[in-house]
N, C-alpha and C positions, 0 to 999 in steps of 0.2 A: 504494500500500500504506500502511495506517495504522501507527502506532507499535505498537498492540496486535497487528495481523496480523504485522508484522515480527518481533516478539519471539516470538510463538507459533510461527511457521514456523522461526525459527532454533533455538529450543529443541527442536522436533520433529526437525529434521535432525541436530542435534548429538547427540540421543539415540541415533543409530545408531553413534556413535563413542565416546561418553563415558557414564559412569554418570549416571542421571537427575538427581541432585542437582548434580553437577559441570556438566552441560549447562545446567541452569537458572541456575547462578551465572555461567557464562561468558556466556550470552545476556544476563543482566542487566547485566553489565559492558559488553558490546559496545553495548547499546542506550543506556546512559547516556553512553558516549563519543560515540556517533553523534548522539544527539539533543541532548546537553547538558543533559538533564533527569534529576533524581534520581527514584528509584522512585515516590515519592508524586506527583510532578508528572507522570510518565508515566501514572499511573493516572487523574489528573484530565484529561489531554489524550490519552487513548488513541485517540481517533478522529482525531487530527491526522495529516495525511498526510505521509509522508516526501517530501523533494524528490527529483527525478531523480538528483541527485548523491549523496544519502544512499542511495538504492536501489542505485546502482552500488557504493558503498563496502560496503554490507551484503553484496552478492554476493561481492565480493572477500574480505572477512573470512571469510565462510562457507566459501569454497573453501580458504583457508589453514587454518582451524580443523579442517576435515574431514581435512586432511593431517597433523593433530596438531602443527601449529606452535603453540607456547605462546601463549596469548592476550596475554601481556605483549609478545611480539615483534610480534604482529599489530597491536596498538594502539600500539606503541612507548611504553608507559607501565607503570610498576610503582610500587607504594606501599612506602615504607620509613620506619619511625619517624615516620609522619604526613606524609611528604614525597612528592610525586609526581615521579618520576624518569623521564627518557627512557632507554629501553633498546633495543638492537638486538643482533644475533647476535655482535657483537664483545665483549660483556660478559655475565657471568653475571646471571641474574635474582636479585635480592636475596631472601634467605630470612628467615623469622621468627627462626631460631636466631641469625642475625647481629644482629638487633635486640636480642636478649638480651645479646650481647657488648657492644654500644654502651651498653645500660642499665647494665651492670656498671661500665663506665668512668665514666659520668656519676654514678652513685651514690657512687663513691669519690673523685671529683675534689676535693671540699672538703678532705679530709684531705691530699691531695697538694698543693693550693695553699698550705695552711698551712706546708708544709715548705719552700717557696721564697720566702716573703714576698711582696713586691710585684712580683717579676719575672713576666713573662708565661709561662704554661705553654706548652711546645712539644710538639706531638703529631705523630707520624709514622705514617702507614698504609702498610704494605708490601703491594703487590699490590692496588692500589686499585680496579681494574675500573671500574664505573659511578661510583665516587666516593661510594657510599652511606655508607660509614663516616665518612670525614673530613668530609663535608658535614653529616651528622647531628650529629657532634660539634661542628662550628663553630657550627651553629644553636643547640645547647644551651649551648655554652660560648663565647660570642662574644668573650670576652677572650683566648682562647688563640690562639697562632700554630699553624696546622695545615698539614701537608704530606701529599701522597699520591704514591706512585711506582708505576710499572708498566713492564713490558717491552714492552707493546703500544702502538704509536702510535694504533691505532684505539680502544683502550680509553681512552686519555688524551683523545682527541677527545670521547668521550662524557662522561667525567668533567668536563671543562672546560665542556662545554655545560650539564651539570646545575648546576655551580657558578654559571654566569652566570644561568641560569633562576631559581635560588633565592637569588640575591644572597648567596652564601657565599664569603667571601674565603679560598679554599684554594689553595695553590700546588702544582701538579702537575709531577712530574719524570719524564723518560724514563730509566729505569734497569733494567738486567738485574741483578736482585738476586743472582743466583747467580754473578756475576762480581765477585770481591772487589775488583778494582781500580776498580770503579765506586762503591764505598761512599763514597769521598771527597766526592762531590757531595751526599751526604745529610747533613742537619743532626744535631747533638747533640739529644737529645730527653729530655723528662721521661717521656713515655708513648709506647711503641711498641705499635701495635695491628696485627693482621693476621688475615685469613681466607685463608691460602695454599692452593694445591693440596694435597690430602691423600688423594685417593681412589686406591688402587692400581689399575693398569690391569686387573688380574684381576677387579675388581668390576664392570667394564662389563657383564658377563653378567647382573647382577642389577638393572640400571638401566632406567628407562623409555625407550622409543624417542624420546619428544619431547625428553628431555634429551640423549641421545647424538647425535641428528640435528641439533640446533639450537644447543646451548650450546657455548661455546668449550672444546675439550679442554685447551688450554694452561692454562686457569684451574681445571680440575677434577682432572686426573690426574697421578700421579707413577709412576715405575717401581716394579715389584713388589719389587725387591731393595733399594730405599731410600726407603720411604714417608715417612720423617722428614727428608728432605733439607732442606726449607725451614726446619723448626724448628731444626735444627742450625746452619744459617746465621744465622737470626735470633738465636740464643743467642750465637754468635761475634760477630756484628755488635754486639750490645748490650753486650758486654764493653768495647768501646771507645767506643760512641756513646750509651749510656744515661747520663744525668746522675745525680749522687748522689741516692740514695733513689728512683731511677726505677723504673718498673714496665712490664712487658710483659703485654699481654692478647692471647691468640690463640684462635681457634676451632680445634677438633681433630676428628679421626676418632673416632667413638664407640667403636671397638674398640681404639684405640691410646692410651688415656688414660694407663695406667701407663708405657708406653714413652716417651711424650712428656714426662711428668713427669721421667723419668730423664734425658732429654737436657738439660733445663734445670738439673737438680740437678748433673749432671756438669760444667756450666759455671759453677757457683758461685751458683746462684739458689735462694732459698726459694720453694717452689711451692705453689699452691692449685689443686686440681682441682674444677671445678664442673659440676653436671649441668644440662641444659636442662629446659624445662617438660615434656618427655616422659620425664624420668627417665634420660636418656642422658648419659654423659660427653661434654661438648661444649666446655668452655672451660677455659683455664688462665690464672692470673695468676702471673707470676714477678717476684720482687723481688731486687735486689742485696743480698747479705749483707755488712754492713759489717765 
């Protein structure tokens, strides 16, 4: 089978399970991964034959994709903030909204650095998953000391692998953040950042099957009666662990913006609520009030 035939066949078969545009995008990503060739190069070498090994891989990928396994898990790769990350079903697939959270931190860090003089900036990511947030921040802010923590040993294995692959000196810690007695092992920080679980269990009914069947529920869902559990704990933690003039940056549920703002305000923080590129309430910055 040639590269062209492989892509055409994959696009056609995926068209039975996905919308036409999505099928074409997935097929393009798969063929680039499989052949190692960008789109323009595949067009130039469209009659090049796939190897027997590539043929087998293509059939394997096709079967997984037709079962609605996310392409990121099929290929074990996801792009975040210009970085190629390894992902598997132990971690969430990084989202564009979280890139916006990282961009907000990076955009404001110059002001933060001026407040601490020559001392290294300390950044802590809570619930690090794949490590996408702290790794991206370390690559953009190489002078910072960056930490990530997670309750999942599997997730930390993935995050450490990504840090090695991308030569990012991030320290990862195994911590159940909801256990207050474990906070002692976490550092004092100038910036606390987090994309914690925030989707109420009741929202499962509105979510795509490929998310529900493949992404880790531990990283997605909170109980219906306490959807702000992680934010309340982050606010409490920050009261003792956030350094003077420190800041918190968190991703939030689009329907819980006002309630999340109130949580941080009740713990003595000045809060800014920010919308994402889709116009939805998505991020909060909280600062200590002196």
